[in-house]
N, C-alpha and C positions, 0 to 999 in steps of 0.2 A: 615127660612126653616127649615123643621123637623130634627130632628136628631135620626140616627138609631146607635144602637149597635150590632156588631157582634163579633163572635169568630173566626178566623181562626187559621188551623195548622200553625206551624213555618216554614215549607218549603214555604208556600203560603203568609207568610208576606215575606220572602226573595225575592220572586217573585214579591212582589209588590213594594218593596223598590228598587229593578233593574229596575223594568219598570218606576216606578216613575222619577228614576234619569236619565234615557235615553229620558223619557219625558221631563226633567227640570220642575217637579211639584212637589208639596207636595202630600203625600199621599193620605188625603182628594179629592183631585181635581183627582187623578189616580182611585179612587174608584168610584166616579161618573161617570166618562168616562166609566168606564168599566162596570159598573152595566147599564147606558145608552146602550150601544152596546149589553151587553147581553141580556139585555129584548127585544132589537130589534130583535135580532138575535130568540130568545125562540117565540117570536110572530110570524116570518117568519116560525119557524118551525112547530109550531101548525097549523098555516093554512095549509100549506103543506101537513101534514098528515091528517087533517080533509077534504082537497080538494079531495085527491086524495082517500080517502076512500068512498067518495059520499057523504059526510054528510054534506057538506056546497056547497052552490054555487060561481062562480066567485065574483060577489060583497060582497059577506060575507067573502068569502076570503083576499080579499083584505082591508076589514074594520080591520079584526082578526090581519092582518101584520101591519096595518098601513100604507098602502100605498095606492097611487094613483090606478084605476084600471089599468091605462096603466103601471104603476111600477109593479102590480102585473102578468099582461100577459107576461112582462120581465122576473119577477123571475120564471113563469111558465116555460116559453120557456129554458131560461138556466138550468134548474133542468129538462128538458125534462118532464113535467108533462102531462099525457094525459089530453085530455080535458073530462069535466063532461058534456057537452052539450047533449040534447037529439036530437035525427033529427029532432023534432018539434020545436025546440029551433033552430036550424041551420036552417029549413025553414023561421021560423020567422023573424031570422036575415036578410036571402037572401032577402027577401020580402021588409023588409026595406031599406035594401041600394037598391034595384030598385026604389024604391019611391023617394028616393035623388036626 
């Protein structure tokens, strides 16, 4: 596993120690968990911003967020995101559904 070094302000170190104590883990494990959760949140935020701007599709948003299409649709619903589908896309989806 690669090693990364970072400097953090004193108050963040105190917070890190407090959270590590709450989790009953060492600081390294707490940092790894925080980084993992933070990166996941950042990926979702980037996907939401790009999707809302119309820059990316539903599928691309799910890929950027690192989730399945179903999970992305749930994220979009929870955040009240508007659909970026054109009427042609909706018509094609409706036609596909009728063929099932």
